[in-house]
C-alpha positions in Angstrom: -37.6 7.2 -275.4 -36.3 9.7 -272.8 -38.3 9.8 -269.5 -38.0 12.8 -267.2 -39.8 13.1 -263.9 -40.9 16.4 -262.5 -42.1 16.3 -258.9 -44.9 18.8 -258.4 -47.3 20.1 -255.7 -47.5 19.7 -252.0 -48.3 16.0 -252.4 -45.1 15.5 -254.4 -46.9 14.0 -257.4 -44.7 12.6 -260.3 -45.4 14.2 -263.6 -43.6 12.4 -266.4 -42.3 13.9 -269.7 -41.8 11.4 -272.4 -39.6 12.4 -275.4 -39.0 10.9 -278.7 -37.5 12.8 -281.7 -38.3 16.2 -280.1 -42.0 15.2 -279.6 -43.4 15.0 -276.0 -46.2 13.3 -274.1 -47.0 14.6 -270.7 -48.3 12.2 -268.1 -50.2 13.5 -265.0 -49.5 17.2 -264.9 -50.4 17.5 -261.2 -49.4 21.1 -260.4 -46.8 23.8 -261.1 -47.5 24.2 -264.8 -44.5 26.6 -265.2 -42.1 23.9 -263.8 -43.5 21.4 -266.3 -43.3 23.9 -269.2 -39.7 24.7 -268.3 -38.8 21.0 -268.4 -40.4 20.6 -271.9 -38.6 23.6 -273.3 -39.1 24.1 -277.0 -40.2 20.5 -277.8 -43.5 19.8 -279.4 -46.2 18.4 -277.0 -48.4 15.9 -278.9 -50.7 14.6 -276.1 -51.4 14.6 -272.4 -52.2 11.3 -270.6 -54.0 11.1 -267.3 -53.8 8.0 -265.1 -56.8 9.1 -263.1 -58.5 12.4 -262.4 -57.7 13.1 -258.7 -56.8 16.7 -258.1 -53.1 16.0 -257.5 -52.7 14.5 -260.9 -54.5 17.1 -263.0 -53.9 20.4 -261.2 -51.9 21.9 -264.1 -54.0 20.3 -266.8 -56.0 23.3 -267.8 -52.9 25.6 -268.1 -51.1 23.0 -270.2 -54.1 22.3 -272.4 -54.4 26.0 -273.1 -50.7 26.4 -273.8 -50.3 23.3 -276.0 -53.8 22.8 -277.4 -53.5 19.0 -277.5 -55.8 16.1 -276.9 -56.2 14.8 -273.3 -56.5 11.1 -272.8 -57.9 9.5 -269.7 -60.1 6.7 -268.4 -63.2 8.4 -269.7 -62.2 8.5 -273.4 -60.0 5.5 -273.8 -60.5 1.8 -274.5 -58.3 -1.1 -273.5 -56.3 -1.4 -276.7 -53.1 -0.1 -278.3 -52.7 3.5 -279.3 -50.2 5.3 -281.5 -49.7 9.0 -281.1 -46.9 10.3 -283.3 -43.8 8.2 -282.4 -45.4 6.8 -279.2 -47.0 3.4 -279.1 -48.7 2.2 -275.9 -51.4 -0.1 -274.5 -54.1 1.1 -272.2 -54.9 -1.2 -269.3 -57.8 -0.4 -267.0 -56.5 -0.8 -263.5 -59.5 0.3 -261.3 -59.4 0.2 -257.6 -57.7 3.4 -256.4 -60.4 5.2 -258.5 -62.9 4.1 -261.0 -61.1 5.8 -263.9 -57.6 4.5 -263.1 -55.6 3.4 -266.2 -52.1 2.2 -266.7 -50.1 3.1 -269.8 -47.8 0.3 -271.0 -45.1 1.2 -273.4 -44.1 -2.3 -274.4 -41.1 -1.3 -276.7 -39.6 0.7 -273.8 -40.5 -1.9 -271.2 -42.2 0.6 -268.9 -45.6 1.2 -267.3 -47.0 4.4 -265.9 -49.3 3.3 -263.1 -50.5 6.4 -261.4 -51.6 5.6 -257.9 -52.4 1.9 -258.7 -49.0 0.6 -257.5 -46.3 2.0 -255.4 -43.0 0.4 -254.3 -44.1 -2.2 -251.7 -47.7 -0.9 -251.7 -50.8 0.1 -253.6 -53.0 3.1 -253.9 -55.7 3.8 -251.3 -59.1 2.3 -252.1 -61.1 4.2 -249.5 -61.4 7.4 -251.5 -64.4 8.3 -253.6 -64.9 5.7 -256.4 -62.2 3.5 -254.9 -63.0 -0.2 -254.6 -60.9 -2.9 -252.9 -62.4 -5.7 -255.0 -61.6 -3.9 -258.3 -58.1 -3.3 -257.0 -57.7 -7.1 -256.4 -58.9 -7.7 -260.0 -56.5 -5.1 -261.3 -53.5 -6.7 -259.4 -54.4 -10.1 -260.9 -54.6 -8.6 -264.3 -51.2 -6.8 -264.1 -49.5 -9.9 -262.7 -49.8 -11.5 -266.2 -47.5 -9.0 -267.8 -43.7 -9.5 -268.1 -41.3 -7.7 -265.9 -41.3 -3.9 -266.6 -40.3 -0.7 -264.9 -43.2 0.8 -263.0 -43.4 4.6 -262.8 -45.9 5.5 -260.0 -47.7 8.8 -259.3 -45.7 9.3 -256.1 -42.4 8.1 -254.8 -39.8 6.0 -256.5 -40.0 3.7 -259.5 -39.9 -0.1 -259.0 -40.3 -3.2 -261.2 -43.2 -5.5 -261.7 -41.1 -8.6 -260.7 -40.0 -6.8 -257.5 -43.6 -6.1 -256.6 -44.7 -9.7 -257.4 -42.0 -11.0 -255.1 -42.2 -8.4 -252.3 -45.5 -6.5 -252.3 -47.8 -8.0 -249.7 -50.9 -6.9 -251.8 -49.6 -9.0 -254.7 -49.8 -12.1 -252.4 -53.6 -11.8 -252.0 -53.3 -10.5 -248.5 -55.4 -7.4 -247.9 -55.5 -5.6 -244.6 -57.9 -2.9 -245.6 
């Protein structure tokens, strides 16, 4: 699976384009639809996945939904289970805390997770925004710790690994200064 990152909007949100056999899944189209469309080119979009519905992750959603006419998957219409969309197989993990609809997409065969604003390198997403909850964040961190080492692709900033975060992220050590 080829993974492309398109940084969009004034909050520099990471939109991901996943490609397998000329089929594409878009994750978190935060803004600048034309930039995302250019990155996709003439490939076939088969779905759009949303990690959570904050404005900076869905700003281009309506434009892309109109253009590609595909199903949108988010925390409001998903269950914690495995999904198969075309060539893409992934597990949905509810990772509430940053928001009440936060989900992580785990592509086990590719050893990657798309975590939205749940985890950042050396940090976690804010829990003081509307529907954020520090106790749910703690539960989500405990849940994700049980997974093997994977590459984590966050909603902002650089990618990291789960093992790195387990070892270095202060929030993974049950210390919360919030």
